[in-house]
C-alpha positions in Angstrom: 27.3 -116.8 -106.7 24.4 -114.3 -107.1 25.6 -112.5 -104.0 29.1 -112.2 -105.5 27.7 -110.8 -108.8 25.6 -108.3 -106.9 28.5 -107.2 -104.8 30.7 -106.9 -107.9 28.0 -104.9 -109.7 27.7 -102.6 -106.7 31.4 -102.0 -106.4 31.7 -101.3 -110.2 28.8 -98.8 -110.0 30.5 -97.0 -107.0 33.9 -96.9 -108.8 32.4 -95.5 -112.0 30.3 -92.8 -110.2 33.0 -91.8 -107.6 34.3 -88.8 -109.6 30.7 -87.6 -110.0 30.1 -88.0 -106.3 33.0 -85.6 -105.6 31.4 -82.8 -107.5 31.6 -79.1 -106.7 28.4 -79.4 -104.6 30.1 -81.8 -102.2 33.5 -80.1 -101.9 33.5 -79.1 -98.2 37.1 -79.4 -97.2 40.7 -80.2 -98.2 40.0 -84.0 -98.2 37.3 -83.5 -100.9 39.7 -81.4 -102.9 42.3 -84.1 -102.7 39.7 -86.6 -103.9 38.7 -84.5 -106.9 42.3 -84.0 -107.9 43.4 -87.6 -107.3 40.5 -88.8 -109.5 41.9 -86.6 -112.3 45.4 -88.0 -111.9 47.0 -85.2 -109.9 49.6 -86.4 -107.3 51.3 -84.9 -104.2 48.5 -82.4 -103.5 49.5 -79.8 -100.9 48.8 -76.2 -99.9 45.0 -76.6 -100.1 43.1 -73.4 -99.3 40.3 -71.2 -100.4 40.7 -68.0 -102.3 37.3 -66.4 -101.9 35.0 -69.2 -102.9 37.5 -71.0 -105.1 39.6 -73.9 -103.9 43.3 -73.6 -104.7 46.0 -76.3 -104.4 49.5 -77.2 -105.5 49.8 -80.6 -107.1 52.0 -82.7 -109.4 50.4 -82.6 -112.9 49.2 -86.0 -114.2 51.9 -87.9 -116.0 54.7 -85.4 -115.1 56.9 -84.4 -112.3 55.9 -80.8 -112.6 54.2 -79.0 -109.7 51.3 -76.8 -110.8 48.9 -74.5 -109.1 45.3 -75.5 -109.8 42.0 -73.9 -108.9 38.6 -75.7 -108.5 35.6 -73.7 -109.3 33.1 -74.3 -106.5 30.0 -74.0 -108.8 31.2 -76.3 -111.6 33.9 -78.5 -110.1 36.2 -77.6 -113.1 39.8 -78.0 -112.2 41.8 -75.2 -114.0 45.5 -74.6 -114.2 47.0 -71.3 -113.1 47.5 -70.4 -116.8 45.3 -70.4 -119.8 45.7 -72.8 -122.7 43.9 -70.3 -125.0 44.6 -66.7 -125.8 42.3 -63.9 -124.9 41.4 -63.6 -128.6 40.5 -67.3 -128.8 38.3 -66.9 -125.7 36.6 -63.8 -127.1 35.8 -65.6 -130.3 34.4 -68.6 -128.4 32.2 -66.4 -126.2 30.9 -64.5 -129.3 30.2 -67.8 -131.1 27.8 -68.8 -128.3 25.7 -65.7 -128.7 27.1 -63.2 -126.2 27.6 -59.6 -127.3 29.1 -56.4 -125.8 31.8 -58.5 -124.1 33.9 -56.4 -121.8 36.4 -56.7 -118.9 37.7 -60.0 -120.2 40.4 -61.1 -117.9 42.1 -64.4 -116.7 41.7 -64.6 -112.9 41.3 -67.4 -110.5 42.1 -70.1 -113.1 39.2 -69.1 -115.4 38.4 -66.4 -117.9 35.9 -63.8 -116.6 33.9 -61.2 -118.5 30.8 -59.1 -118.5 28.5 -59.4 -121.5 25.0 -59.3 -122.8 23.4 -62.7 -123.0 21.5 -64.0 -126.0 18.3 -63.0 -124.1 19.5 -59.4 -123.9 20.4 -59.4 -120.2 23.6 -58.1 -118.7 25.6 -61.0 -117.2 28.9 -62.0 -115.6 30.4 -65.1 -117.2 33.2 -67.5 -116.4 34.9 -69.4 -119.3 36.9 -72.6 -119.2 40.5 -71.8 -120.2 41.0 -75.2 -121.9 38.1 -75.2 -124.3 36.5 -71.7 -124.2 33.2 -73.0 -123.0 31.1 -70.8 -120.8 30.8 -72.6 -117.5 28.9 -70.1 -115.5 26.5 -67.2 -116.1 25.2 -64.9 -113.4 23.1 -61.8 -113.7 25.2 -58.6 -113.5 
């Protein structure tokens, strides 16, 4: 009985942590891309390839029959649709609210919003912003 409980606890721990195991740091090939997308409910994943360092695929959106083009950021593992849910003004306001100034070159490209800005520490940076919630998901020195 104890052996069964231990096995059940181990299986549950693996199942709960599986999406975390397939993070951006472990995406090495199309099979990993399929795993990440499947864990988020995407179906019929095809046309998997890299565009620069970003993974790109076509898939059936969760709960629909609609095929969408998605991108997976290699640094964050964020799956983004080919279009933005927020307007450029919404994104600009979100970036400003987190302390960035002198925001320039704001553009939607590769499934994320990208811009140059001055960080709250006064350093010039390149940032990537999640198109769904306006959260800065990456900051690199310019």
